[in-house]
C-alpha positions as CSV (number, residue, x, y, z in Angstrom):
1,M,-20.0,34.3,28.5
2,K,-21.9,34.0,25.2
3,K,-18.7,34.9,23.3
4,L,-16.7,32.3,25.0
5,L,-19.3,29.6,24.1
6,I,-19.4,30.7,20.6
7,I,-15.6,30.6,20.3
8,L,-15.6,27.2,21.8
9,A,-18.3,26.0,19.5
10,L,-16.4,27.4,16.4
11,A,-13.1,25.6,17.7
12,A,-14.9,22.3,18.1
13,A,-16.5,22.5,14.7
14,A,-13.1,23.3,13.1
15,F,-11.5,20.5,15.0
16,A,-14.2,18.0,13.8
17,S,-14.1,19.0,10.2
18,G,-10.3,18.8,10.2
19,Y,-10.5,15.3,11.7
20,I,-13.1,14.2,9.2
21,C,-11.1,15.5,6.2
22,G,-8.0,13.8,7.4
23,Q,-9.7,10.6,7.9
24,A,-11.0,10.7,4.3
25,Q,-7.6,11.3,3.0
26,T,-6.1,8.5,4.9
27,K,-8.7,6.1,3.4
28,V,-7.7,7.2,-0.1
29,K,-4.0,6.7,0.6
30,V,-4.7,3.2,2.0
31,A,-6.7,2.3,-1.2
32,N,-3.9,3.7,-3.5
33,K,-1.3,1.4,-1.6
34,K,-3.4,-1.6,-1.9
35,A,-3.8,-1.0,-5.7
36,E,0.0,-0.6,-6.1
37,V,0.5,-3.9,-4.1
38,I,-1.9,-5.7,-6.5
39,K,-0.1,-4.2,-9.6
40,N,3.4,-5.2,-8.2
41,A,2.2,-8.7,-7.5
42,A,0.7,-9.0,-11.0
43,H,4.0,-7.8,-12.5
44,K,6.1,-10.3,-10.5
45,K,3.8,-13.1,-11.4
46,A,4.0,-12.2,-15.1
47,L,7.9,-12.2,-14.7
48,I,7.8,-15.7,-13.2
49,H,5.5,-17.0,-15.8
50,S,7.6,-15.5,-18.7
51,E,10.8,-17.4,-17.7
52,P,11.2,-20.9,-19.0
53,N,11.2,-23.9,-16.7
54,A,14.7,-25.2,-15.9
55,S,15.3,-29.0,-16.5
56,R,16.6,-31.3,-13.9
57,D,20.0,-31.4,-15.2
58,E,20.3,-27.7,-15.3
59,L,19.1,-27.3,-11.7
60,L,21.6,-30.1,-10.6
61,E,24.4,-28.3,-12.4
62,L,23.5,-25.0,-10.7
63,M,23.3,-26.7,-7.3
64,R,26.8,-28.3,-7.7
65,N,28.2,-25.0,-8.7
66,G,26.7,-23.4,-5.6
67,E,24.6,-20.9,-7.7
68,L,21.2,-22.3,-6.6
């Protein structure tokens, strides 16, 4: 009976430690994804700011040609 209790206690401890380690790794992955999203957004914002503004005439010409 004591052996069974010891085996169950060890199994429960192994399960709990595995769960805690997995949960910590998941938090790290989520943090990395958030950092990547912020970097991508900053890159897209920089691309938009680097392009010159189109004038009204240019926009009208693109609209008439069906490109806008």
